[in-house]
N, C-alpha and C positions, 0 to 999 in steps of 0.2 A: 673519878674516871678510871676505867679499867681498859687497858690496851693489850691485846694478845698478839704477839709477833709470831708468825708461822716459822717453823724450823729453828726457833730460838733455843739455845742450850743454856740459858741463864738459870742458875740454881738459886734457891733462897739464901744459901750460904754466900754466894757471890754477891748478891744484892745487898748484903750487909757490909761488904768490903768497899769502902768509899773510894779506894784508889783504882779499882778496876774500870776499864773502859765502859763496860756494860752499865755499871752503877753511875758513872759520871754522865753517860748519855741519858740514862733514865732521869737523873736529877735535873739535867739541863732541860729535858723535854717537859717535865712538870712545871718548871719555872717559865719556860718559853710559852707554854700553852695556857697559862693561868689567866691571861687576859682575853683570849679569843675562843676558847672552847665553849660552845653554846649548849643550851639545855637539851637541844635535840640531837646531841652527839650519838646517843644510842639509836641504832638502826640507820644512821646516816653513813652509808658505805664510802662515799666520796671523802667525807671528813676523816674517816678511819684510815683510808689509804694515804691521805696527806700526812697524818700523824705517824704512820708506819714509815713513810719515806723520810720524814724528818728525824725519826729515831735512828734509822739505819745510817743516814748521813752523819748524824752526830756520833754514832758508834765508829764510823769510818774515821772521823776526825780524831777522836780520843785514842783509837787503836793505833793510829799512825803518828802519835805525838804531835798533834795539831798545834799546840801552843808554841812549838819551836819551828813551825814552817817558815820558810823564807819569805813567802808572799801571802798576804791576805789571811793570816791567822786571826783567830778571835782576839788574840793579844794585840792591843792597839799600838804597841811600840813597833810592830812589824809593818813595813810599807805595804800599801794596797792602792796604788794610784789608779783612779778611775774605775775601780772594781768594788764589789760589795763583799765584805768580809764573811768568812765561814761562820756559821751559827748566828748570823744577824737575825733580827726580828722579821726581816722581809721574807718574801717567798723564796724558798730554797732554790728555785730555778734561777734566781738572780745572783746566787753566791758564786764567787770566783771558781772557775773550773767546771761549773755545771751548765749543761745545755739541755733545755727541754723542748718538746714539740708543742704544737698549738693546743694540745689537750693537757698540758702540764705534766707530761710523763718524761722522766729523765732518760735521754737518749745518748748523752755523751758525758763522760767523766774524764777530765784532763788535768793532770797534776804533775806534769813533767818538771824535773829538776826543782823540787820544792822541799827537799829535806824530809820527806816522809820516812819515818823510821818505826818499824814494827811489823806485825803480821796482819794480813788482810782479814777482816771478819767475813765469815762465810755468808752472812746475811746480805752481803752485796748482791748475791744471786737472786734475792727477792725483788730487785729492781729490774723486772722482767722485760722492760722496753729498751734496755741499754743496747746500743749498736756499736759504740766505740769506747774503749778504755785505754787511756794513755797515762801510764804511771812510770815512764822510763826515767832513768838517771836519779834514783832515790836510794833508800837503804831498806827496802822491803825484804823481809826475811821469811823463812818457812817455805812451804811448798805452794804450788799454784792451786788456789782454791777450786775444788771440783765444781762448786756452785756457779762460778763464773763461766765455766766451760759448758754448763747446761743452759745458759741464757739463749733462748731460741732465735733471737735476732742479732746476736753478736757478729759483727763483720770485721772489726779491727781490734786487735789486742797487742798493745805495746807495753811490754814489761822488761825491756832490755836494760842492762846496766843497773842491776839490783843485786841482791844477795840470796836469790832463790835456790833452794836445794831440792833433792829428791828426783824422781823420774818424771818423764812427761806423762801426765795422767791419761789413762785410756779413754776417759770421757772427752778428751780433746777431739778424738776422731769422730765424735757425734756432732761436732759444731759445724753443721753443714752450710751455714751462711757465711763462714769465715773467709775473708778475702786477704787479710794481712795477719801474719803471725810473726811477731818480733820478740823473741825471748833470749836474745844473745847476751853475752857477757854476764852470765850467772854461774852457778855451780851445779847445774843440772847433770844428772848421771843417767845411765841406762842407754837404751837404743831407740831407734825410730821404728815404730810399728808399720807393717805393710798397709795397715788401715788408713794411713795418711793419703793413700790414693783415692779414698772416698770423698776427700774434701776438694771437690772439683772446681770450686769457686776461688781457690787460693791463687793470688797473683804475686804475693811477696812472702818469702820465708827466710828468716834469718835465725840460725841456730849457732852461729859462730861463737867461739870463745866460751865454750862450756867444757864438760868432762864426758861428753857422749861417746859411746863406743859402738862396735858392730859394723855391719855393712849398710850401704845405702840401699833402701828397698827398690826393687824393680818397679813396684807399683807407683813410684813417684812419676813414672813416665805417663801416668794417666792424667796428670795435672796440666791440661791443655791451655789453661788461662795463665799459667805461671810465667812471670817475666823475670824475676830475680830469685836466685837460690844461693844462699851464703852458708857454707858448711865448714869453713876452715877454723883452725884453733880448737879441734876436738881430737878424738882418738879413733876416728873411723878408719877402717881398713878395707882392702879389696879393690875392686874395679868399679869405676863409675858405670852404672848400667847403661847399656846402649839405648834403652827406652827413654832415659833422661836426656842423653845427647840428641836423640831424635827430635826432642821438643824445639830445638833451634830451627828445624825445618817444618815439622808438622804442627807445632804450637806457637807460642809467643815468647819463648825464652830468649832473654837478651844477655843476662849475666849469670855465670855459674862459677863459684869460687870454692876451692877445696885444698886440702893439704897434699898437693901433688908435686910440689917443688923440691929441689935439692936443698940440703944434702941427704935428707932422709925422706924418701917418698912413702907416704902412708897410703895414698890412694892413687891408682893408675887412672889417669883421666886424659883422654886425647881431645876432649872438646871444651875443657874448662877455659873460661876467658881470663882467669888469673889463678896461678898456683902459689901456694904459700909453703915454706918461705919463698919470697920472690925469686924468680929465675933471674 
């Protein structure tokens, strides 16, 4: 059996290293499929897609230290009440944290507070039907994978309370389907691009408790669907744009929080519903 994964950066040298996530995922896949790969695999595109998906999810498991997850690890000493363990022989749509549509396509990946520790593999971006990713409250390191932001149907991204570093990738501003962006409580740096105004479906943005700098873009006032905007705990400066304040009247904005409180006012904001430090 030969399986080619698109956009894979696995080298022959890496495949000889039995400790790497790519190698462990490959070895697991070979063992996992030994009993059900049929003779007509070649030319069977559906079977190939199933194998690709299982490999990518196995890579996700090994890249995020799956054997030490708090719930539903393949390690049978870990509790998994009324759920199916990851890397089980069953359909991957039945594994804990995975939700598929009626066509067997993975649409939701939910692993909140499960001791995920490591960097996300960029091949997750090959799961092109993903609409919701919830990986909050873990120990995920590195930068936000660009491949995730290129997912055409991504609506909800929860990666708050992790250890992410780097700037907000420019590819984020092409995620036109995005409705929820929750990347607070990380170590993200840099500024917010004015291109954020292009994400007109956004309803919830939480960037609080990072290391972000610069001014709040005037273009944020284009987000007419926005209900909650949390910006405090950063190093933003200047004045909250009037276009953002106008969203309380012209849009759907209900909550706006920034570093506009005493003793050191970082942002002047006359419309914020809460200023930090607390007044």
